[in-house]
C-alpha positions as CSV (number, residue, x, y, z in Angstrom):
1,M,45.4,-128.9,-52.5
2,N,44.2,-126.9,-49.5
3,R,41.1,-124.7,-49.7
4,R,43.0,-121.5,-50.1
5,D,45.0,-123.0,-53.1
6,M,41.7,-124.4,-54.5
7,L,40.1,-120.9,-54.3
8,K,43.1,-119.2,-56.0
9,A,43.2,-121.8,-58.7
10,G,39.5,-121.3,-59.3
11,V,39.8,-117.5,-59.5
12,A,42.7,-117.8,-61.9
13,A,40.7,-120.2,-64.1
14,G,37.8,-117.8,-64.0
15,A,40.0,-115.0,-65.2
16,L,41.1,-117.0,-68.1
17,G,37.4,-117.7,-68.9
18,L,37.0,-113.9,-69.5
19,A,39.6,-113.9,-72.3
20,P,38.7,-114.7,-75.9
21,C,38.0,-118.4,-76.1
22,L,38.0,-121.1,-78.7
23,A,35.7,-120.7,-81.7
24,T,32.4,-122.5,-81.1
25,A,32.7,-124.4,-84.4
26,G,29.2,-123.6,-85.5
27,V,27.6,-124.3,-82.2
28,T,24.9,-121.8,-81.3
29,F,23.4,-121.2,-77.9
30,A,22.2,-117.6,-77.9
31,P,18.8,-117.0,-76.2
32,T,17.4,-113.7,-77.2
33,P,13.8,-112.3,-76.6
34,K,11.9,-113.0,-79.8
35,G,8.3,-113.4,-78.7
36,W,6.2,-115.1,-76.1
37,R,5.5,-118.8,-76.0
38,S,2.4,-120.2,-74.3
39,Y,2.3,-123.5,-72.2
40,V,-0.4,-125.4,-70.4
41,M,0.9,-127.4,-67.5
42,T,-1.1,-130.2,-65.8
43,M,-0.2,-131.5,-62.3
44,R,-2.0,-134.6,-61.3
45,V,-1.5,-135.9,-57.7
46,E,-2.9,-139.3,-56.6
47,P,-1.3,-140.2,-53.2
48,T,-0.9,-143.9,-52.6
49,D,1.0,-143.7,-49.3
50,G,-1.7,-142.6,-47.0
51,A,-1.1,-138.8,-47.6
52,T,-4.2,-136.8,-46.7
53,K,-2.5,-133.4,-47.4
54,A,-0.7,-132.0,-50.4
55,W,0.9,-128.7,-51.5
56,I,1.4,-128.1,-55.2
57,P,3.7,-125.3,-56.3
58,L,2.0,-123.0,-58.9
59,P,3.8,-121.4,-61.8
60,T,2.6,-117.9,-60.8
61,F,5.9,-116.1,-60.5
62,A,5.6,-112.9,-62.6
63,A,8.4,-111.0,-64.4
64,A,7.4,-108.4,-67.0
65,D,10.2,-109.3,-69.4
66,W,10.2,-113.1,-69.3
67,Q,7.2,-114.8,-67.5
68,R,3.5,-114.0,-67.5
69,P,1.4,-116.3,-65.3
70,G,-2.1,-117.2,-66.6
71,T,-5.2,-119.0,-65.3
72,V,-5.1,-121.8,-62.7
73,T,-8.0,-124.3,-62.3
74,W,-8.3,-127.6,-60.6
75,T,-10.6,-130.6,-60.1
76,G,-10.6,-133.5,-57.8
77,N,-12.2,-135.0,-54.6
78,A,-10.4,-133.0,-51.9
79,K,-12.4,-131.5,-49.1
80,V,-10.1,-128.5,-49.1
81,A,-8.4,-127.0,-52.1
82,E,-7.2,-123.4,-51.9
83,R,-4.5,-121.1,-53.2
84,V,-2.3,-119.9,-50.5
85,R,1.0,-117.9,-50.3
86,D,4.2,-118.1,-48.3
87,P,4.1,-114.8,-46.3
88,L,7.7,-113.8,-46.8
89,Y,8.4,-114.5,-50.5
90,G,4.9,-114.8,-51.9
91,A,5.4,-118.3,-53.2
92,E,2.0,-119.5,-54.3
93,M,0.8,-123.1,-53.8
94,L,-2.4,-125.0,-53.9
95,R,-3.1,-126.4,-50.4
96,V,-5.1,-129.6,-50.6
97,E,-6.6,-131.8,-47.9
98,W,-8.6,-135.0,-48.3
99,A,-11.0,-136.7,-45.8
100,A,-9.2,-139.4,-43.8
101,D,-11.5,-142.0,-45.4
102,Q,-11.3,-140.7,-48.9
103,Q,-10.8,-143.5,-51.4
104,S,-8.4,-142.8,-54.3
105,P,-7.6,-139.2,-53.4
106,L,-7.0,-137.1,-56.5
107,I,-6.3,-133.5,-57.4
108,E,-5.5,-132.2,-60.9
109,V,-4.3,-128.7,-61.4
110,T,-4.1,-127.0,-64.8
111,A,-2.1,-123.8,-65.2
112,Q,-1.3,-121.6,-68.2
113,V,1.8,-119.5,-68.4
114,Q,3.8,-117.6,-71.0
115,T,7.6,-117.3,-71.2
116,Q,10.2,-116.0,-73.5
117,D,14.0,-116.1,-73.8
118,R,16.1,-113.6,-71.8
119,S,19.3,-111.8,-72.7
120,V,20.9,-108.8,-71.1
121,I,24.3,-107.2,-71.0
122,P,25.3,-107.5,-67.3
123,G,25.5,-104.1,-65.8
124,Q,24.0,-102.2,-68.8
125,G,20.5,-101.0,-69.3
126,S,17.9,-98.9,-67.5
127,A,16.4,-101.2,-64.9
128,P,14.9,-99.2,-62.0
129,P,16.7,-99.4,-58.6
130,L,16.0,-102.3,-56.3
131,S,13.8,-101.3,-53.4
132,D,15.3,-101.3,-49.9
133,A,13.0,-104.2,-48.9
134,E,14.0,-106.3,-51.9
135,R,17.6,-105.6,-51.4
136,K,17.4,-106.7,-47.7
137,L,15.5,-109.8,-48.5
138,N,17.9,-110.9,-51.3
139,L,21.0,-110.2,-49.2
140,A,19.7,-112.1,-46.2
141,A,21.0,-115.3,-44.8
142,T,18.8,-118.4,-44.8
143,E,19.2,-121.8,-43.2
144,L,21.3,-123.2,-46.1
145,L,22.7,-119.9,-47.3
146,P,24.3,-118.6,-44.1
147,H,26.6,-115.6,-43.6
148,N,29.2,-117.6,-41.7
149,A,33.0,-117.5,-41.7
150,V,33.2,-120.5,-44.2
151,V,31.0,-118.9,-46.8
152,M,32.1,-115.3,-46.4
153,G,35.8,-116.3,-46.4
154,C,35.3,-118.2,-49.6
155,S,33.5,-115.3,-51.2
156,E,36.1,-112.8,-50.1
157,E,38.9,-114.8,-51.7
158,I,37.0,-115.2,-55.0
159,V,36.2,-111.4,-55.4
160,R,39.5,-110.1,-54.0
161,G,40.9,-107.5,-56.4
162,R,37.7,-107.3,-58.4
163,T,36.3,-103.8,-58.9
164,G,32.6,-103.3,-59.4
165,D,29.6,-105.5,-59.0
166,V,29.7,-106.9,-62.5
167,A,33.3,-108.1,-62.1
168,K,32.5,-109.7,-58.8
169,A,29.4,-111.4,-60.1
170,R,31.3,-112.8,-63.1
171,A,34.2,-113.9,-60.9
172,I,31.8,-115.9,-58.7
173,F,30.1,-117.4,-61.8
174,D,33.4,-118.5,-63.2
175,W,34.6,-119.9,-59.9
176,V,31.5,-122.0,-59.6
177,V,31.8,-123.3,-63.2
178,D,35.4,-124.1,-62.8
179,N,35.4,-125.7,-59.3
180,T,32.2,-127.7,-59.1
181,F,30.8,-130.7,-61.0
182,R,27.4,-132.2,-61.5
183,N,26.8,-135.4,-59.6
184,A,24.3,-137.7,-61.3
185,K,23.8,-139.6,-58.0
186,T,22.5,-136.6,-56.1
187,P,18.8,-137.1,-55.2
188,G,16.4,-134.8,-57.0
189,C,17.9,-131.4,-57.6
190,G,20.0,-131.5,-54.4
191,L,19.6,-129.7,-51.1
192,G,21.9,-126.6,-51.3
193,D,23.9,-127.0,-48.1
194,I,26.7,-124.6,-49.2
195,T,28.6,-124.6,-45.9
196,A,29.1,-128.3,-46.1
197,M,30.1,-128.1,-49.7
198,I,32.8,-125.5,-49.1
199,K,34.0,-126.9,-45.8
200,T,34.5,-130.4,-47.1
201,G,35.6,-129.4,-50.6
202,N,32.9,-131.7,-52.0
203,L,31.8,-129.1,-54.5
204,N,29.3,-131.3,-56.3
205,G,25.6,-131.8,-56.7
206,K,22.8,-130.7,-58.9
207,C,21.2,-127.3,-59.7
208,A,19.8,-126.6,-56.2
209,D,23.4,-127.2,-54.9
210,L,25.5,-125.4,-57.5
211,N,23.2,-122.4,-58.1
212,A,22.6,-122.1,-54.4
213,L,26.4,-121.9,-54.1
214,Y,26.4,-119.0,-56.5
215,V,23.6,-117.2,-54.7
216,G,25.2,-117.7,-51.2
217,L,28.6,-116.5,-52.4
218,A,27.1,-113.5,-54.2
219,R,25.1,-112.4,-51.1
220,S,28.2,-112.7,-49.0
221,A,30.0,-110.4,-51.4
222,G,27.2,-107.8,-51.0
223,L,25.4,-108.7,-54.3
224,P,21.6,-109.3,-54.0
225,A,20.9,-112.7,-55.5
226,R,18.2,-115.3,-55.5
227,D,17.4,-118.8,-56.5
228,L,14.4,-119.4,-58.8
229,Y,12.7,-122.8,-58.5
230,G,10.9,-124.1,-61.5
231,I,10.7,-126.8,-64.2
232,R,11.7,-127.3,-67.9
233,V,8.7,-127.5,-70.1
234,A,10.0,-127.9,-73.7
235,P,13.1,-129.0,-75.7
236,S,15.9,-126.5,-76.3
237,Q,15.6,-124.6,-79.5
238,F,19.3,-124.8,-79.9
239,G,19.6,-128.5,-79.9
240,Y,21.0,-129.0,-76.4
241,K,19.4,-132.2,-75.2
242,A,20.7,-131.6,-71.6
243,L,18.9,-128.2,-71.4
244,G,15.4,-129.1,-72.3
245,A,12.4,-131.3,-71.5
246,N,12.3,-133.8,-74.3
247,T,9.0,-135.3,-73.5
248,E,5.6,-133.9,-72.4
249,V,5.9,-135.8,-69.1
250,V,8.1,-133.4,-67.0
251,S,7.6,-135.1,-63.5
252,K,11.4,-135.2,-63.1
253,A,12.4,-132.0,-65.1
254,Q,12.6,-129.6,-62.1
255,H,15.4,-127.1,-62.4
256,C,16.6,-124.3,-60.2
257,R,18.1,-121.2,-61.8
258,A,19.6,-118.0,-60.3
259,E,19.7,-114.3,-60.7
260,V,22.0,-111.6,-59.4
261,W,20.9,-107.9,-59.2
262,L,23.2,-105.5,-61.0
263,A,22.7,-101.8,-61.5
264,G,21.6,-101.2,-65.1
265,S,20.6,-104.7,-66.1
266,G,18.6,-105.3,-62.8
267,W,17.8,-109.0,-62.2
268,T,20.4,-110.7,-64.3
269,P,20.1,-114.4,-65.3
270,V,23.0,-116.7,-64.3
271,D,23.1,-120.5,-64.4
272,P,26.5,-122.0,-63.7
273,A,24.7,-125.3,-62.8
274,D,23.6,-125.7,-66.4
275,V,27.1,-125.2,-67.7
276,R,28.1,-128.2,-65.6
277,K,25.0,-130.1,-66.8
278,V,26.2,-129.6,-70.4
279,V,29.7,-130.9,-69.4
280,L,28.3,-134.1,-67.9
281,E,25.2,-134.9,-69.9
282,E,25.3,-133.3,-73.3
283,P,26.0,-136.1,-75.9
284,P,28.3,-137.9,-76.0
285,G,28.8,-137.0,-72.3
286,N,31.7,-135.9,-70.1
287,L,32.7,-133.1,-72.4
288,A,35.8,-131.0,-71.9
289,M,35.5,-127.4,-70.8
290,T,37.0,-126.5,-74.2
291,D,34.3,-128.3,-76.1
292,P,32.4,-125.9,-78.3
293,K,29.0,-126.8,-76.7
294,V,30.4,-126.0,-73.3
295,V,32.1,-122.8,-74.4
296,A,28.8,-121.6,-76.0
297,A,26.7,-122.4,-72.9
298,R,29.2,-120.8,-70.6
299,K,29.2,-117.6,-72.6
300,A,25.4,-117.4,-72.8
301,L,24.5,-118.4,-69.2
302,F,26.0,-115.3,-67.6
303,G,23.3,-112.9,-68.8
304,A,20.8,-115.1,-70.7
305,W,18.6,-118.2,-70.5
306,E,16.2,-120.0,-72.7
307,G,12.5,-119.6,-72.3
308,N,11.7,-123.3,-72.2
309,W,11.6,-123.2,-68.4
310,V,8.9,-122.0,-66.1
311,A,9.5,-120.5,-62.6
312,F,7.4,-121.4,-59.6
313,N,8.9,-119.1,-56.9
314,D,12.1,-117.8,-55.3
315,A,11.3,-118.9,-51.8
316,H,13.7,-120.4,-49.2
317,D,12.9,-122.1,-45.9
318,V,9.2,-122.5,-46.8
319,K,6.7,-123.3,-44.1
320,L,3.9,-125.2,-45.8
321,V,0.6,-123.5,-44.9
322,G,-1.4,-125.8,-42.6
323,S,1.4,-128.2,-41.8
324,N,3.0,-128.6,-38.4
325,E,6.2,-130.1,-39.9
326,P,9.4,-128.0,-40.1
327,A,10.0,-125.7,-43.0
328,I,11.4,-127.2,-46.2
329,A,14.4,-125.8,-48.0
330,F,12.5,-124.8,-51.1
331,L,9.2,-125.6,-52.9
332,M,9.9,-127.1,-56.3
333,Y,8.2,-130.5,-56.0
334,P,4.6,-131.4,-55.0
335,Q,4.7,-132.1,-51.3
336,G,2.5,-134.5,-49.3
337,E,1.9,-135.4,-45.7
338,N,0.5,-138.4,-44.0
339,R,0.0,-139.2,-40.3
340,T,3.7,-139.8,-39.8
341,G,4.9,-136.6,-41.5
342,L,6.0,-135.4,-44.9
343,V,6.4,-138.1,-47.5
344,D,9.2,-138.4,-50.1
345,S,8.5,-135.7,-52.6
346,L,11.4,-136.9,-54.9
347,D,9.6,-140.1,-55.7
348,P,6.7,-139.4,-58.1
349,D,5.9,-143.1,-58.3
350,K,5.6,-143.6,-54.5
351,F,4.0,-140.2,-53.7
352,K,2.1,-140.5,-56.9
353,Y,2.2,-137.5,-59.1
354,R,2.5,-136.8,-62.8
355,L,3.4,-133.4,-64.3
356,T,3.0,-132.7,-68.0
357,A,3.6,-129.6,-70.2
358,R,2.4,-128.8,-73.6
359,E,3.1,-125.8,-75.8
360,L,0.1,-124.0,-77.2
361,T,0.3,-122.9,-80.8
362,A,-2.0,-120.4,-82.6
């Protein structure tokens, strides 16, 4: 099948997804705002590979309706430890530097944050207009989300014949769900090189690939969109094992989500990558698209998400403050640097770090 036929097939499948679908046979996945939940997160970094610098993403992204950042404190033996921000997106991180002869370098960061479930009707509501500056930023091309012929051509085919932003946003969501798959062998959360994905037809990866694909296609269709980089911090209240952190140790629970801006509902949650995660990982595994668990997740994840996840930031092409190394694609993992350059942030055992999350109860 050539790319044009693949695109047409995906759009057709997406259109079918808008029709009434199979009953969910008692499966419930319906996040709705019902009160704030409080978490304490601890990020302990103990480099063992000669790293003398580190950058730790902080959960300080603020959104009035779903995330309230709280206090951040830290202890350790670093000679420098300061909160700094990416100048373009405002992504906040703790910049750490140890003396070259420091034995057993250590930094432990504790952060409190509140979250709650989200649920909107896409395109309905009274959200204030997006500012010109925000619109420009969230329509802009980035290194891995370019406005090139490959991406724009794909986007144009997906939204062709769709009238209105909501219909376009939904068509892109359905196309990503229907034409991609989660690849368990992808390192970390993926990289998000959407040009390579579309050009080769290898539409697979993890959340930072599949949701980046959504964001890049949406921007190319003229819809402001953004990735949000964060981490799962608690089990799913709806019993979905694939969509929660099922232990207090969350060192490998990072997850990227996405938003598209629609008049009325404002920043609207979308997460096609989690639909594909349910397909692959929800027990017993490799579920059919018609499985009730998949149907319920697909219905919910265009306009809602569960508040068992904390956002760090929405930054792309992040230049780590105080580093001479090239910018990184996104800041979702603790980063470290030794005399040879950046170390492997995807290996919490080699570049030793441990992230834990615990819900606070009254």
